[in-house]
N, C-alpha and C positions, 0 to 999 in steps of 0.2 A: 503494501499499500504505501503509496507516495503522499507525503507530506508537505507542503510549499510554505515557510515562512515570510512574509514582506515586512521588512524593516521599513519603517516610516520615514517621511524624510527630516524628521527634527531629531532623529536619533543619533546617537556619536556615531562611523563605519563598520569565510576566509579566502581565503586572497585567493584569486583566481591565477596570480602568481607566487605562489606558494612555494619557497624553497629556493628561490632567487630565478625560479625559471616557469614561464610558462608554455605549457604544451597546446597548440593550436591546432585544430583538426576542421579548417574551413571548407567547407562545400565547393565544389567546382563551380567556377563564374555563371554558370548557366542555372544554378539552382535558385530558385523562386524564393524570396524572403517574404516571412509573414507579413511584415508591413513596408508597405511602399517607400520610395524615394523621396523627400521633400521633392515639391515642383515651384523653384524660387528661381530669381533671376541670378545670371552668372555673379558669383562674389565679387568685390573689387579687391585689387591685387591689394591695396594699400589698408584693409581694413582694420589691421591693427595699429596702425599708425596714429588712430584718431586720439589714443591717448598716450602724452609722451611718458608717461612711467614703463610703457608696455612696450618702446621701439627697442629693436634691437639693429645690429649692422649689418648682421647676417641672419639668414633664417638657420635654426639651430638642423644638423645633420641628421637629426632622428625623425625629422618631418618631411625629409627630402626623398625618401626610398618607402615602398610600400609595405605592408606586414610580410612577415615572413610566414610560410605556408604550414610550417613545422619547427620545433624547436621553441626558444625563448625570445620573448622582447627584449633588445637590448637595451642596458642600463641608460638613465639618463646622464650620469655623472660615476666615477668610480668611487666605489665603497671609501668610507674614509676611516683612519687609523689613529688611534688617539696618541694625540702629541705628548713629547715628553721620553722620560725615563723612568723606572719602577722608583728609582730615590727621590727623583722630583714629586710622584705621586703620594709615595709615604710622607714624604715632609709636609705636601698642601694636607694630607688627610689629617696629619697632626693639627695644623695651623688651624684648620679651621672647625674641627673637633672643640679645640681650646676658646676661640671665639664664640663659638655658638655656646658653650657652657659657662662661660666666665662674663660675657658683655652682654648676649643674648637670652639669658634665662628668664624666669618670671620675678628672679630677685635683684636683676641689673637696673640701676639707675638710668634716667635718660641720658644723661652725657654719655656712659659707657655704650650705652644703645646706638646713639649718634654714630660715637665714635666708630663703632664696628660697622654700620653700615657705610657709613664711607670708606673704610678698610677695603669692603668688599666691592664696592662701585671701582676703586682704582685697581684692582686686581685684574688685569687684561690678559695676564699669560695664558695662551692657549692651552698649556699643560695642567693648568689648575680648574679647568671648567667641568672637569665628568667630578673631581673630588668637591667640588663646590657644590654642585647641585645634590650630590649624596649626601652632605650635610645640613644644606637647607632647604631642600625641597619639601617638607614639611613644616615649614616654618610659616611666620604672619607673613600677611602682605607686604609689609616693607619691607620685609627682608626678600622675599620675590622678586619687589620691585627693583630692590639696588641689585641683585644679582643677572638680572634681564639686561638693566645697564649697562652690567659688566661686560656679559655676551653683547652687547649691541655695539662696544667699542672693542670688540674683540677680531676685526677683521673678517675673513672667510670661515676660520673655526667657530667665532662667534656666530657667525649666522646659521651654519650647522647646529651648534648648541641651541639657537633660538627656535629653530625648526622640529629641533627634536623634543624641546620642552611644547609647542605648540600641537605636538602628535602626540605625546607620551603622557601628559600629566592629566591628572584626574581632575582639576578644577578648573571649570570651563573658565573663570576670568583670568587666570592665570595663563591659560592658553591663548585670550583675546589680546594680551597684554605683550605675550611675546611674538604674536604675528603681526602686531602694529609696529615693533621695531624691526622686522624684517623689509632688508631694501628691496627695493625693485630696479630694474627686473630680477628676479631671483638668482642668487651666485650658486655656483658647482656645489656648495655646501649644503644649500637648502634642496638642490634638486636629488642631491644624494638621500637626504634625510626624506623627503617622498617618496624615493625611488624603494627605499627599505620600508615603509610604512604599508605601501601598496603590495608589498611580496609579502607581508605578514601572515601569520595563522589566526590572528587575532581581528575577529571583524570590527570590533569598536576601532582599533588601531587603524586600518584599512579605512574605515568612512572617515575618519579624521583627517587622513594624509589626503585622501580625494580632496577633503574640503580645504585643505592648507593650499593643495593645485590651484584651486580657484580662487582662494582668497590673494594669491601671489601671481596670478596669471600665469603659470607655469607651463607655457603651451607645449613644453617637450615631453608633458606627461601624458599629453593626450592619446598617444599609443596603449599606454599601460592602462589607463581610465577606461578605455573602452572594455577591456577584458577583465577589470576590478569589480566590473557593476554586479556582476553574480557570480556565486561561487558555491560549492557543494558545502555542506555544514560538519563535514569530517565523519568519520568512520562511526558506525551505528556499535555501540560495546555493550548493548542490552544484552541481556540473558533472559530467556522464557520470552513470556507475552510481556509488548510493549504496552497491551491493553487489552480489555475486552467489556463486550457488550452482551447481557443478557435479556431476552424477551421471552417469557413465558409464566406458567404456573405451575405451583408445585402439590403433589397429590400425596397425600399420608397414608402408609398403609402397616400392618402388622408383619413384621419381618421374620420374629422371631418368639418363641416364649419361652421364659425360663421357670421350671416348676420351686412352688413354695410350700415348705411343708410345716405343720405344728402336731401339737397335741390334738389328736382325734382330729385334725384338720387338713385339708390339701388345697392348693391352687395354682393358678398360672401367674408370670409378671409379664406383661407383652413388652414385647421389643419395638419401638416404632422408628420406620424407615422412610424416607424421601423420595421422591421422583419428579425431578423437573422435565416438565414438556413444553417444547417450543424451540427457540434459534438462540445459539450462542455466536457473536461473532468474535474472531480472537484475530487482535492486530499483531505481527510476529514480526516483520520487517518496517523500517520506516527508513525514507530518504529526504533529508532537507534540504532545501535550497534558499541560499541566503542573498536578499536583495540590497545592495548597498546604495542607502538612498543619497547619502552625501555625495558619493562618488559619480552616480548618475547625474544629479543636478549639476555638479561643477562640469563635467563633462558638455552637459547641452549648452549651458551658459557660456562656457569657453568657447567652445566649438563654433557657437551661432555666432559668437563677436567676431573672431577670427577670420572666419571663412565668410561673413556676409551674408550667409543663407541659414534660413531655421532649419534647425537640426531634431527637435523634439519629436517629429513624426518618425524617426528611427526608434524611438521607445527605447526598451529593453532587449532587441535583437542584437547580439553581435555578429551576425553575421552581415546584418544591413549596412551597421556601422562599421566593419570592415570594408566592405563593397565603396562603402561612400569615402572611407580616407584615401583606398589604393585608387580610385577612379576620378573623384572630385579634389579632395584637400590637395595629395601628393603634387599633381598638376599645377594647382592655385599656387602653393609653396615654391615650386619650383620656378615657376615665373615671376613670382616675388624675389625670389633669390637672385636670379639675372637682372633685376631691375635693380636691386640694392648693388651687387656689384658693377654696374655700368655707371650709377650713382657715383659710387665712390673712386671711381676709375676717372670720373669726368671732373671730379674736386679738385682746386685748385690746391 
């Protein structure tokens, strides 16, 4: 029996890109898609130039090639490695642990707290960021803001840290503050964090990565977003029946009698049995499909804006999305990239 679960669009976002690779099995181009392609006028090549924050000197290479018919979607940016050395990490762990205990505890005075917050803001060494987050991730709002300010001043590694917080942190207010500090267009560190999030097995993490991609207009994520919209819920580890429904009536009868004897007396004690007459439906197997609403909404909004044509009619059909990407979007971006190259060559 197949069960489908729909995540509503307000929920935070398994990944179709699990374990770093999405295996695609696209039907031949002649296969009919359940949803028709949108009928729109030809998109404008400079659609993405309408907002100066989204302008790029060249089109990202990942958007210039059709989707692969097998294997995995290429990464938007290389995976990040933690900067620094184990000795540095240990020193930062100790420093921030002491700072949290002595200056940011309940018994700390206002001056000590302000001094500690200033110290956090001034610590922009990329090797310190992971230790800082581990020490202060459960702290009060002012501590989190000071930490995010330090990340924002920390260059490319700081951008990666901000994007990681925007995806992984449980507090929506902290995620919003981290997103607000991300520079546009998104740097490679932000793209790496989004890529990691979309390839996660955690559905909420996938959804939040999709939301961040939309918030930062990370058009490099469009191929990954297409296939992260829908995912299997994971293997069913249930033993026995997952559920059952019985419709019927119970009939009682005497199944046995037990002799009972006494002084100058004898008798029998009846044993009552029961029969159920009717129908029992047993659910022994379930398949769960998860729809990532945040991923889908970001994909529709970003692809519509960047292509100049409404893509909402593609709905949740990944084959239709793949056809749109290969036959409409890639040629559009190739023309746009040629125009950008010509403009750059003609510039004084």
